[in-house]
C-alpha positions, 0 to 999 in steps of 0.5 A: 466483523469490522473494527467497530464491531459491525457485521459485514455479513451479507454486504455487497462489499466487505473490504476496502483496499486503499493505496496511500501516496497520491490517493489519500492526499493529492499529487499537488502536495509535492511529496511525489516530486521530492521522492523522485529527487531523493531517489535520483540523489541516492543513485548518484551519491550511493550507487555512483551512477553518472548524473547525466544518466540518472533521470532517464534511468530512474524513469525507465526502471520505474516503467519496466519494474514497477519501482526504480528500487526494484529495477536497480536490484535487477541490474545488480546494484547492491544496497540495503533496503532500509538505508534506501527507504531512510534516504528517499523518505527521510527528507520528504516534506511531510509538513505539507500534509495536514489533518484531513478531518473530512476524509477521517470522518468518511473512513470511520463511517464506512462499515467495511474492513479498511486496509492500506496497501502501499509500496512504501515502507512502514516508517513512511506509512506511519509518517503519512497516516499520522500527518493526515490524522488517519492512523486509527482509521485502518485495520492494518497496513500492507507495505514493503516489509509485508511483501518483502520480509528480510531473511531472519538470521539464526538466533533471532527470536522468530527464526524458527517460525519463518517459513510458515509460522506467524511472526510479530512486527512492530505496529505502525503508530499503534496500528498493525503491519500485516505480515505473511510468514511465507508467500505462496507466490513470488515476483517470478510467478507473475505471468499474467500481468497485463501491464508487462511489468518485468517478472525478473525483479526480486522485489514484490510490489505493485503493479505486479499482479502477483503482489496484488494477489499476495495482498489479497491473501494476506488480508484474507479478503474476497476479491469479489467483495473488495474495492481497490482504490489507487491513483495509478492506471497500471495498478488499477489494471492489475487490480482488475486482473486480480479480480478486484472491484477498482476505483481510479483516484485523481482522475475524472475519466475511466482508465483500462480496468477501472470500474469507477473514477474519482477526481478526489478521494473526498468524493467517495460517498457521492460516487459509491453510496453503496458502501453505506447501504443499510447503515442508516444513522450510525451511533458515535464510534468509539475508537480503540487504540491498539497498543503494541502488546495487543497488536495481532498479525494476520498471516 
């Protein structure tokens, strides 16, 4: 059953997996450009990489490893993941994002489970979803920390459960972060990636097929009954390789591996009416806000 108590039994699709950045809001918002600028500044100021080398290096690592951060780790640069995310996302112009009531209503009318799947960290996801007024539209968030949990130290409350047990994480604005106690696959398991993303990265992230397969397991989703929405052609190709139904967002033409193309996420009802098949008129929905104490973690 979904978050509103409706059964998904017998539906063509049971789960909707959404990328967040440049998918739920347009590229024109400026966050993408600002994020790249912050990454380049971090490389110069914290890693002391020559200013003339940074722009090309930033782009090359993104292409080779999926994210610049992952590439920097492969090259041996040592830095704290949380400090990197705080610097890169801490100065983003989140004020450019406005409440999207049209998208909110569309999401709340969908009978399927809805989950965010982002390479970003949970603090960034919280900011974006809050600014868009979408924080209560999703069952949970699969983010950087989900696929790359930090090792626990002896004495930590959850130390004895790491390696198979369920460990709780703080909710994202009263939402749940989906966690995996122990991933069955790692970045080095990704030998089927059609996009030729390096498997040497210690960070698990899209567009690695391994990352997408891990997200499917964490969400406990059936890929044959799951639609994956993303703005990245590389991510879409990997999503298809992982067995998902795929929709490229922000494009009017299909890309390799895409089943559908949406110029905007707002066109979803016209492009995919089957999501609402059999719904008829829905009564007004009452949204239950999950408190931190109520937050369950899927593992």
